[in-house]
KOLSEZA-86528 format. One record per residue (C-alpha): residue number from 1; residue in one letter; x, y, z. Coordinates in Angstrom, 3 decimals, always signed. Layout:
# KOLSEZA-86528
{NUM; 'A'; {X; Y; Z}}
...
//
This chain:
# KOLSEZA-86528
{1; 'M'; {+0.017; +0.106; +0.091}}
{2; 'K'; {+2.194; +3.089; -1.146}}
{3; 'L'; {+0.128; +5.764; -1.026}}
{4; 'F'; {-0.697; +4.537; +2.833}}
{5; 'S'; {+2.765; +3.906; +3.517}}
{6; 'A'; {+3.905; +7.471; +2.703}}
{7; 'K'; {+1.159; +9.001; +4.406}}
{8; 'S'; {+2.090; +6.621; +7.345}}
{9; 'I'; {+6.068; +7.874; +7.302}}
{10; 'L'; {+4.967; +11.377; +7.244}}
{11; 'F'; {+2.580; +11.098; +10.086}}
{12; 'L'; {+5.548; +9.514; +11.980}}
{13; 'V'; {+7.831; +12.431; +11.032}}
{14; 'L'; {+5.115; +14.563; +12.395}}
{15; 'F'; {+4.703; +12.659; +15.476}}
{16; 'L'; {+8.656; +12.932; +16.797}}
{17; 'N'; {+8.908; +16.393; +15.377}}
{18; 'I'; {+6.122; +17.388; +17.945}}
{19; 'F'; {+8.062; +15.653; +20.519}}
{20; 'Q'; {+11.231; +16.754; +19.759}}
{21; 'N'; {+11.039; +19.922; +21.734}}
{22; 'G'; {+11.604; +18.675; +25.316}}
{23; 'K'; {+11.028; +22.039; +26.958}}
{24; 'I'; {+7.583; +22.523; +25.562}}
{25; 'I'; {+6.216; +18.805; +26.390}}
{26; 'A'; {+8.648; +16.931; +28.627}}
{27; 'Q'; {+7.860; +19.207; +31.536}}
{28; 'Y'; {+4.018; +18.237; +31.320}}
{29; 'N'; {+5.489; +14.193; +31.057}}
{30; 'Y'; {+3.542; +13.798; +27.773}}
{31; 'D'; {+7.322; +13.037; +25.888}}
{32; 'L'; {+8.829; +10.228; +23.753}}
{33; 'K'; {+10.006; +8.544; +27.281}}
{34; 'Q'; {+5.921; +8.290; +27.860}}
{35; 'L'; {+5.295; +6.986; +24.965}}
{36; 'G'; {+7.796; +4.269; +24.721}}
{37; 'D'; {+7.130; +3.224; +28.158}}
{38; 'E'; {+3.570; +2.729; +26.926}}
{39; 'T'; {+4.226; +1.097; +23.978}}
{40; 'V'; {+6.048; -1.313; +25.205}}
{41; 'D'; {+3.278; -2.160; +27.762}}
{42; 'Y'; {+1.072; -1.925; +24.432}}
{43; 'L'; {+2.977; -4.478; +22.691}}
{44; 'K'; {+3.057; -6.802; +25.758}}
{45; 'L'; {-1.139; -6.729; +26.293}}
{46; 'P'; {-1.571; -9.832; +24.619}}
{47; 'A'; {+0.476; -11.853; +26.991}}
{48; 'N'; {-2.105; -10.430; +29.949}}
{49; 'W'; {-5.686; -10.868; +28.171}}
{50; 'D'; {-8.027; -12.705; +30.194}}
{51; 'G'; {-11.030; -14.915; +28.741}}
{52; 'N'; {-13.528; -11.685; +28.158}}
{53; 'D'; {-10.882; -10.173; +26.304}}
{54; 'F'; {-10.323; -13.327; +23.989}}
{55; 'L'; {-14.135; -13.593; +23.835}}
{56; 'T'; {-14.595; -9.942; +22.349}}
{57; 'L'; {-11.671; -11.109; +19.755}}
{58; 'S'; {-12.993; -13.825; +19.054}}
{59; 'A'; {-16.570; -12.227; +18.394}}
{60; 'I'; {-14.896; -10.006; +16.173}}
{61; 'A'; {-13.039; -12.589; +13.953}}
{62; 'A'; {-16.394; -14.224; +13.773}}
{63; 'A'; {-18.243; -11.039; +12.370}}
{64; 'T'; {-15.428; -10.500; +10.267}}
{65; 'I'; {-15.544; -13.810; +8.711}}
{66; 'G'; {-19.501; -13.314; +8.566}}
{67; 'M'; {-19.471; -10.152; +6.716}}
{68; 'M'; {-17.004; -11.857; +3.801}}
{69; 'F'; {-20.285; -13.747; +2.528}}
{70; 'L'; {-22.458; -10.181; +2.617}}
{71; 'D'; {-19.162; -8.481; +0.706}}
{72; 'N'; {-19.756; -8.939; -2.763}}
{73; 'S'; {-23.769; -8.223; -2.596}}
{74; 'V'; {-23.260; -5.061; -0.882}}
{75; 'K'; {-20.195; -4.118; -3.489}}
{76; 'T'; {-22.668; -4.673; -6.112}}
{77; 'F'; {-25.907; -3.069; -4.517}}
{78; 'L'; {-23.102; +0.240; -4.032}}
{79; 'Q'; {-21.792; +0.119; -7.302}}
{80; 'K'; {-25.052; +0.478; -9.091}}
{81; 'N'; {-24.914; +4.138; -8.672}}
{82; 'D'; {-21.044; +5.757; -8.539}}
{83; 'S'; {-22.250; +9.368; -9.462}}
{84; 'Y'; {-21.849; +10.546; -5.804}}
{85; 'N'; {-18.401; +9.264; -5.607}}
{86; 'K'; {-16.727; +12.537; -5.120}}
{87; 'S'; {-19.488; +14.176; -3.416}}
{88; 'L'; {-18.624; +16.235; -0.194}}
{89; 'P'; {-19.962; +13.446; +2.601}}
{90; 'V'; {-18.125; +10.856; +0.767}}
{91; 'E'; {-14.882; +12.677; -0.154}}
{92; 'F'; {-14.842; +14.347; +3.975}}
{93; 'G'; {-15.032; +10.655; +4.843}}
{94; 'R'; {-11.941; +9.889; +3.036}}
{95; 'W'; {-10.037; +12.920; +4.351}}
{96; 'W'; {-11.247; +11.769; +8.205}}
{97; 'G'; {-9.403; +9.101; +8.259}}
{98; 'E'; {-6.135; +10.217; +6.259}}
{99; 'P'; {-3.082; +9.767; +8.519}}
{100; 'L'; {-1.845; +13.464; +8.121}}
{101; 'V'; {-5.034; +14.788; +9.345}}
{102; 'M'; {-5.257; +12.869; +12.390}}
{103; 'G'; {-1.271; +13.968; +12.775}}
{104; 'A'; {-2.450; +17.455; +12.436}}
{105; 'V'; {-4.928; +17.198; +15.032}}
{106; 'G'; {-3.271; +15.574; +17.225}}
{107; 'G'; {-0.442; +18.057; +16.671}}
{108; 'L'; {-2.283; +21.276; +17.118}}
{109; 'F'; {-4.050; +20.067; +20.323}}
{110; 'L'; {-0.822; +18.723; +21.833}}
{111; 'L'; {+1.232; +22.296; +20.964}}
{112; 'Q'; {-1.627; +24.250; +22.237}}
{113; 'G'; {-1.884; +22.478; +25.467}}
{114; 'A'; {+1.597; +22.736; +26.270}}
{115; 'L'; {+1.910; +26.338; +25.206}}
{116; 'A'; {-1.387; +27.227; +27.036}}
{117; 'E'; {-0.689; +25.165; +30.023}}
{118; 'N'; {-3.852; +23.223; +29.282}}
{119; 'T'; {-3.443; +19.911; +30.275}}
{120; 'P'; {-6.636; +18.147; +29.114}}
{121; 'N'; {-5.753; +19.491; +25.550}}
{122; 'K'; {-1.927; +17.885; +25.432}}
{123; 'R'; {-3.457; +14.690; +26.914}}
{124; 'V'; {-6.247; +14.369; +23.984}}
{125; 'G'; {-3.163; +15.395; +21.551}}
{126; 'F'; {-0.780; +12.828; +23.160}}
{127; 'E'; {-3.941; +10.299; +22.882}}
{128; 'I'; {-4.609; +10.929; +19.145}}
{129; 'L'; {-0.973; +10.582; +18.197}}
{130; 'Q'; {-0.425; +7.873; +20.278}}
{131; 'S'; {-3.515; +5.478; +19.273}}
{132; 'G'; {-2.979; +6.370; +15.864}}
{133; 'L'; {+0.100; +5.274; +15.785}}
{134; 'Y'; {-0.484; +1.968; +17.642}}
{135; 'A'; {-3.671; +1.762; +15.099}}
{136; 'G'; {-1.538; +2.039; +12.121}}
{137; 'G'; {+1.179; -0.101; +13.252}}
{138; 'T'; {-1.418; -2.950; +14.027}}
{139; 'V'; {-2.947; -2.779; +10.182}}
{140; 'F'; {+0.191; -2.871; +8.505}}
{141; 'L'; {+1.146; -5.995; +10.139}}
{142; 'L'; {-2.645; -7.274; +9.808}}
{143; 'K'; {-2.654; -6.030; +5.962}}
{144; 'T'; {+0.953; -7.416; +5.225}}
{145; 'I'; {+0.199; -11.249; +6.904}}
{146; 'I'; {-3.333; -10.866; +5.489}}
{147; 'G'; {-2.902; -9.832; +1.582}}
{148; 'R'; {-6.865; -9.684; +0.970}}
{149; 'A'; {-7.310; -8.113; -2.628}}
{150; 'R'; {-9.139; -4.962; -2.894}}
{151; 'P'; {-12.857; -5.001; -4.395}}
{152; 'Y'; {-11.341; -2.472; -7.333}}
{153; 'T'; {-8.841; -5.518; -8.850}}
{154; 'G'; {-11.794; -7.541; -10.140}}
{155; 'N'; {-11.108; -10.309; -7.819}}
{156; 'D'; {-13.458; -11.867; -5.398}}
{157; 'Q'; {-13.764; -11.506; -1.443}}
{158; 'F'; {-11.947; -14.862; -0.430}}
{159; 'T'; {-8.802; -14.292; -2.687}}
{160; 'F'; {-5.647; -13.521; -0.735}}
{161; 'K'; {-1.617; -13.358; -1.692}}
{162; 'P'; {-0.090; -12.859; +1.913}}
{163; 'F'; {+3.115; -10.922; +2.227}}
{164; 'Y'; {+2.220; -8.989; -1.190}}
{165; 'F'; {+4.683; -6.144; -1.521}}
{166; 'S'; {+4.234; -5.081; -5.415}}
{167; 'G'; {+1.600; -2.048; -4.651}}
{168; 'D'; {-1.330; -2.132; -2.266}}
{169; 'D'; {-3.715; -4.168; -4.399}}
{170; 'F'; {-3.743; -6.879; -1.461}}
{171; 'W'; {-3.696; -4.744; +1.560}}
{172; 'S'; {-7.342; -4.390; +1.507}}
{173; 'L'; {-8.133; -6.130; +5.280}}
{174; 'P'; {-8.189; -4.346; +7.524}}
{175; 'S'; {-9.165; -0.982; +6.137}}
{176; 'G'; {-6.226; +1.454; +7.726}}
{177; 'H'; {-8.433; +4.738; +6.824}}
{178; 'T'; {-11.149; +3.357; +9.057}}
{179; 'A'; {-9.118; +2.403; +11.585}}
{180; 'L'; {-7.768; +6.116; +11.883}}
{181; 'A'; {-10.773; +7.457; +11.649}}
{182; 'F'; {-12.774; +5.580; +14.402}}
{183; 'S'; {-9.299; +6.075; +16.371}}
{184; 'L'; {-9.482; +9.529; +16.277}}
{185; 'S'; {-13.585; +9.726; +16.448}}
{186; 'T'; {-12.940; +7.128; +19.758}}
{187; 'I'; {-10.660; +9.869; +21.497}}
{188; 'I'; {-12.516; +13.037; +20.746}}
{189; 'S'; {-15.876; +11.240; +21.901}}
{190; 'K'; {-14.004; +9.826; +24.963}}
{191; 'N'; {-12.839; +13.107; +25.898}}
{192; 'V'; {-15.930; +15.380; +26.068}}
{193; 'N'; {-18.863; +15.466; +28.583}}
{194; 'S'; {-21.847; +16.185; +26.477}}
{195; 'T'; {-23.563; +13.043; +25.465}}
{196; 'F'; {-24.462; +14.932; +22.143}}
{197; 'W'; {-20.812; +15.581; +21.074}}
{198; 'K'; {-20.097; +11.958; +22.187}}
{199; 'V'; {-22.567; +10.805; +19.193}}
{200; 'V'; {-21.618; +13.484; +16.931}}
{201; 'A'; {-18.115; +12.447; +16.824}}
{202; 'Y'; {-18.748; +9.291; +15.548}}
{203; 'I'; {-20.246; +10.550; +12.416}}
{204; 'P'; {-17.159; +11.582; +10.664}}
{205; 'A'; {-15.791; +8.054; +11.273}}
{206; 'I'; {-18.726; +6.470; +9.912}}
{207; 'L'; {-18.924; +8.561; +6.856}}
{208; 'T'; {-15.184; +7.317; +6.488}}
{209; 'A'; {-16.391; +3.609; +6.630}}
{210; 'F'; {-19.216; +4.200; +4.196}}
{211; 'S'; {-16.490; +6.086; +1.588}}
{212; 'R'; {-14.101; +3.271; +1.544}}
{213; 'I'; {-16.835; +0.635; +0.326}}
{214; 'Y'; {-18.501; +3.115; -1.928}}
{215; 'Q'; {-15.541; +4.074; -3.550}}
{216; 'N'; {-14.238; +0.585; -4.025}}
{217; 'Y'; {-11.111; +0.589; -1.849}}
{218; 'H'; {-12.457; -1.779; +0.682}}
{219; 'W'; {-14.991; -4.720; +1.410}}
{220; 'T'; {-17.689; -4.247; +4.197}}
{221; 'S'; {-15.713; -6.897; +6.197}}
{222; 'D'; {-12.491; -4.730; +6.001}}
{223; 'V'; {-13.975; -1.454; +7.323}}
{224; 'F'; {-15.991; -3.390; +10.181}}
{225; 'L'; {-12.525; -4.952; +11.568}}
{226; 'G'; {-10.622; -1.584; +10.938}}
{227; 'G'; {-13.560; +0.171; +12.678}}
{228; 'A'; {-13.247; -2.247; +15.584}}
{229; 'I'; {-9.200; -1.872; +15.841}}
{230; 'G'; {-9.498; +1.889; +16.100}}
{231; 'Y'; {-12.225; +1.844; +18.592}}
{232; 'F'; {-10.767; -0.517; +20.830}}
{233; 'I'; {-7.170; +0.728; +20.802}}
{234; 'A'; {-8.347; +4.170; +20.959}}
{235; 'S'; {-10.198; +3.167; +24.195}}
{236; 'Y'; {-7.480; +1.198; +25.610}}
{237; 'V'; {-4.866; +4.481; +25.268}}
{238; 'H'; {-7.503; +6.715; +26.893}}
{239; 'E'; {-8.010; +4.589; +29.583}}
{240; 'S'; {-4.402; +4.508; +30.545}}
{241; 'H'; {-4.792; +8.182; +30.939}}
{242; 'E'; {-8.279; +8.658; +32.435}}
{243; 'T'; {-7.932; +11.248; +34.885}}
{244; 'G'; {-11.817; +12.646; +34.473}}
{245; 'S'; {-11.183; +16.018; +33.345}}
{246; 'K'; {-12.248; +16.667; +29.815}}
{247; 'F'; {-10.659; +18.857; +26.621}}
{248; 'Q'; {-11.200; +22.591; +26.708}}
{249; 'V'; {-9.475; +24.979; +24.010}}
{250; 'N'; {-8.068; +27.800; +25.889}}
{251; 'F'; {-6.161; +29.788; +23.599}}
{252; 'F'; {-4.297; +32.279; +26.405}}
{253; 'N'; {-3.528; +31.360; +30.099}}
{254; 'S'; {-1.850; +34.563; +31.465}}
{255; 'S'; {-3.320; +37.094; +33.714}}
{256; 'N'; {-1.827; +39.436; +30.706}}
{257; 'L'; {-3.798; +37.966; +28.110}}
{258; 'I'; {-7.399; +37.584; +27.107}}
{259; 'N'; {-8.375; +34.024; +28.262}}
{260; 'I'; {-10.968; +32.078; +25.950}}
{261; 'S'; {-12.120; +28.928; +27.139}}
{262; 'F'; {-14.622; +26.896; +25.228}}
{263; 'K'; {-15.709; +23.576; +27.034}}
{264; 'F'; {-17.549; +20.386; +25.754}}
//
């Protein structure tokens, strides 16, 4: 998946550059050391799973496999009318799942939070970037191992070429855009108090899932698994930092400056 890989590399570069300025970030503890320590914990997770975790994993796997038998029917139905392929909602959905968008949103929250001494915003930015890194890495590994054909190749939903590196035609399962979209939306949803905004936060991710199927880049089962990966990884990341405080946009924090704050 050349395009996704290139954007992922840029996302990683942006991520590391944001943390490079230790004077701004390290004093608040959302730094590369914390990222490294928590990444080690993340990689150790499977060794600590209990029965409920394996049950959840089995349910997701079973649902994904079950959806595979419906994939072609959904594709055929949606491809009957592709006149909205470049419409605003469909393109917005694709855009919401782009690695660079996630990197930019997370980076802005993290830097704004550091400069304005706004701890909730620093945490939100850190969580967005961290969950994106974990979700992206997990998706990349699975895509490589599974090697499923994309629907636009003309192959059916049960065509696989594991460890295929000559392009991204066989990197369909799971959907990377959907994983990142649900990761981003989940972090935002879990960091707001309002039930209304918690629900609204998922609308862009749902558009991403639909756009990946409608634009014929993914099967339905691809976006289901991608969405599950994004949701559960983001939930894990957020819960590991849970303090009870929600983000607020605090542009300035000084007695000599105007203080503008929005709470959600």
